[in-house]
C-alpha positions as CSV (number, residue, x, y, z in Angstrom):
1,X,12.9,-2.9,61.0
2,X,15.0,-2.4,57.8
3,X,12.2,-3.6,55.6
4,X,9.8,-1.2,57.1
5,X,12.1,1.7,56.6
6,X,12.6,0.7,52.9
7,X,8.8,0.4,52.4
8,X,8.3,3.8,54.0
9,X,11.0,5.4,51.8
10,X,9.4,3.9,48.7
11,X,6.0,5.2,49.5
12,X,7.3,8.6,50.3
13,X,9.1,8.8,46.9
14,X,6.0,7.7,45.1
15,X,4.0,10.2,46.9
16,X,6.5,13.0,46.4
17,X,6.7,12.2,42.7
18,X,2.8,12.2,42.4
19,X,2.8,15.5,44.4
20,X,5.4,17.2,42.1
21,X,3.7,15.9,39.0
22,X,0.3,17.3,40.1
23,X,1.9,20.6,41.1
24,X,3.0,21.0,37.4
25,X,0.7,23.3,35.3
26,X,-1.9,21.8,33.0
27,X,-1.5,22.5,29.2
28,X,-3.7,21.9,26.3
29,X,-1.6,20.2,23.8
30,X,-2.6,20.4,20.2
31,X,-1.1,19.6,16.8
32,X,-0.9,17.6,13.7
33,X,1.1,14.7,12.7
34,X,2.6,14.6,9.3
35,X,5.3,12.5,7.3
36,X,8.7,14.0,8.3
37,X,9.9,13.6,4.6
38,X,6.8,15.6,3.4
39,X,4.8,17.9,5.4
40,X,1.8,17.7,3.0
41,X,1.4,13.9,3.8
42,X,-0.7,13.7,6.9
43,X,-0.4,10.6,9.0
44,X,-3.8,9.5,10.4
45,X,-4.6,7.5,13.6
46,X,-1.2,7.8,15.4
47,X,-1.1,6.5,18.9
48,X,0.1,9.1,21.6
49,X,1.3,7.6,24.9
50,X,2.0,9.9,27.9
51,X,4.9,8.3,29.5
52,X,4.9,10.7,32.5
53,X,1.3,10.0,33.4
54,X,0.5,6.3,33.5
55,X,1.1,5.8,30.0
56,X,-2.1,7.6,29.1
57,X,-3.1,6.9,25.5
58,X,-4.6,9.4,23.0
59,X,-5.3,9.0,19.3
60,X,-5.1,11.5,16.4
61,X,-8.0,11.6,14.1
62,X,-8.1,10.7,10.3
63,X,-6.6,14.1,9.6
64,X,-3.7,13.6,11.9
65,X,-5.2,16.4,14.4
66,X,-4.9,15.6,18.2
67,X,-5.8,17.8,21.2
68,X,-5.6,16.7,24.8
69,X,-4.6,17.9,28.3
70,X,-1.0,17.3,29.5
71,X,1.3,18.7,32.2
72,X,4.5,20.7,31.6
73,X,7.7,18.5,31.1
74,X,5.5,15.4,30.4
75,X,7.3,13.0,27.9
76,X,4.9,11.8,24.9
77,X,5.6,8.9,22.6
78,X,4.1,9.1,19.0
79,X,3.9,5.6,17.3
80,X,2.2,4.4,14.1
81,X,2.4,1.3,11.9
82,X,5.1,1.7,9.4
83,X,6.6,4.8,11.1
84,X,9.4,5.1,13.8
85,X,8.5,6.4,17.1
86,X,9.0,10.0,18.1
87,X,9.4,11.4,21.7
88,X,8.2,14.9,22.4
89,X,8.8,16.8,25.7
90,X,6.4,19.4,26.8
91,X,8.4,22.5,27.7
92,X,8.1,24.3,31.0
93,X,7.3,27.9,31.9
94,X,4.9,28.4,29.0
95,X,3.4,31.9,28.5
96,X,-0.2,30.5,27.9
97,X,-2.2,27.4,28.9
98,X,-1.9,25.9,25.5
99,X,1.0,24.4,23.4
100,X,0.8,23.8,19.7
101,X,3.4,22.0,17.4
102,X,3.6,19.9,14.3
103,X,4.9,16.5,14.9
104,X,7.0,14.8,12.1
105,X,7.4,10.9,12.0
106,X,9.6,9.3,9.6
107,X,8.6,6.1,7.6
108,X,10.3,3.1,8.8
109,X,10.7,-0.1,6.6
110,X,11.2,-3.4,8.7
111,X,12.9,-6.2,6.7
112,X,11.9,-9.6,8.2
113,X,14.1,-12.6,7.8
114,X,13.3,-15.0,5.0
115,X,11.3,-18.0,6.0
116,X,11.2,-21.1,3.7
117,X,8.3,-23.6,4.0
118,X,9.0,-27.0,2.4
119,X,5.9,-29.5,1.9
120,X,8.3,-32.6,2.0
121,X,9.6,-33.9,5.3
122,X,12.4,-36.0,3.6
123,X,14.3,-36.1,0.3
124,X,12.5,-39.4,-0.6
125,X,9.2,-37.8,-0.5
126,X,10.4,-35.0,-2.7
127,X,11.8,-37.4,-5.3
128,X,8.5,-39.3,-5.2
129,X,6.4,-36.3,-5.9
130,X,8.8,-34.9,-8.6
131,X,8.7,-38.2,-10.5
132,X,4.9,-38.4,-10.2
133,X,4.4,-34.6,-11.3
134,X,2.2,-33.8,-14.2
135,X,3.4,-30.9,-16.2
136,X,0.7,-28.4,-17.4
137,X,0.0,-28.0,-21.0
138,X,1.9,-25.5,-22.9
139,X,0.2,-22.7,-25.0
140,X,0.2,-24.7,-28.2
141,X,-1.6,-27.6,-26.5
142,X,-4.2,-25.3,-24.8
143,X,-4.8,-23.8,-28.3
144,X,-5.4,-27.2,-29.9
145,X,-7.8,-28.2,-27.1
146,X,-9.8,-25.1,-27.5
147,X,-10.4,-25.5,-31.1
148,X,-11.1,-29.2,-31.0
149,X,-14.3,-30.8,-32.4
150,X,-15.5,-31.7,-29.0
151,X,-14.8,-28.4,-27.4
152,X,-16.5,-26.4,-30.3
153,X,-19.5,-28.8,-30.3
154,X,-19.9,-28.2,-26.5
155,X,-19.6,-24.5,-26.9
156,X,-22.1,-24.6,-29.8
157,X,-24.7,-26.5,-27.6
158,X,-24.2,-24.4,-24.5
159,X,-23.5,-20.8,-25.5
160,X,-26.4,-18.7,-26.7
161,X,-26.3,-17.2,-30.2
162,X,-24.5,-13.9,-30.5
163,X,-25.9,-10.8,-32.3
164,X,-24.4,-11.7,-35.7
165,X,-25.9,-15.2,-35.7
166,X,-29.4,-13.9,-34.6
167,X,-29.2,-11.3,-37.5
168,X,-28.3,-13.8,-40.1
169,X,-30.9,-16.2,-39.0
170,X,-33.5,-13.4,-39.1
171,X,-32.4,-12.3,-42.5
172,X,-32.6,-15.7,-43.9
173,X,-36.1,-16.3,-42.5
174,X,-37.1,-13.1,-44.0
175,X,-35.7,-14.0,-47.3
176,X,-37.6,-17.4,-47.3
177,X,-40.7,-15.6,-46.4
178,X,-40.5,-13.2,-49.3
179,X,-39.8,-16.0,-51.7
180,X,-42.7,-18.1,-50.6
181,X,-45.0,-15.2,-50.1
182,X,-47.0,-16.2,-53.3
183,X,-46.8,-19.9,-53.2
184,X,-46.9,-22.7,-50.8
185,X,-44.0,-23.2,-48.3
186,X,-41.9,-26.1,-49.3
187,X,-42.1,-29.1,-47.3
188,X,-38.6,-31.0,-46.8
189,X,-40.5,-34.4,-46.4
190,X,-41.7,-33.9,-50.1
191,X,-38.2,-33.1,-51.4
192,X,-36.6,-36.0,-53.3
193,X,-33.2,-34.4,-53.0
194,X,-33.6,-34.3,-49.2
195,X,-34.6,-38.0,-49.1
196,X,-31.6,-39.0,-51.3
197,X,-29.2,-37.0,-49.0
198,X,-30.7,-38.8,-45.9
199,X,-30.3,-42.2,-47.6
200,X,-26.8,-41.6,-48.6
201,X,-26.0,-40.6,-45.0
202,X,-27.5,-43.7,-43.7
203,X,-25.6,-45.9,-46.2
204,X,-22.2,-44.1,-45.4
205,X,-22.8,-44.8,-41.7
206,X,-23.4,-48.5,-42.3
207,X,-20.4,-48.8,-44.4
208,X,-18.2,-47.4,-41.6
């Protein structure tokens, strides 16, 4: 019998609360959410929860503007990532059926505790990796590698000629064409100096 009385009272209180909430006048709540430190800075996409009416959620648009229906004396909670929450209570006995306000929310910085991640499970593993570490080249060594013969040869064979090289080759070809315009084009195979240079190069290679 006692439990039935408690359940009855509970349902009665809920019904009374719902009845009292529904009896309150309806208000069109409109406004803009901005930064509390600067009214010119608009805060977009703010979540607005009606704590007095089943936690009903509304959302401001990208300009911070919102407009929805509430009841008088409803408690609204404004939340946004990076800002502290703000509670707004709709006043009672309003002259009209609308209520407008500018809601300012303050920026909130949350400092999380430091979390250190170590890739070694034991000190012995750290010692082993530390002794086997390969240090990176310094700037001087990197410069030496960049201007080495092998690097320059690879770049010469792979990179296309730039504008200056193309212009020089074109100018040299034009110069050769002008010089040989009234004579036969020289053939390197018939040049004894070229043959002498080739033979000398072959002899030098054999001696090495």
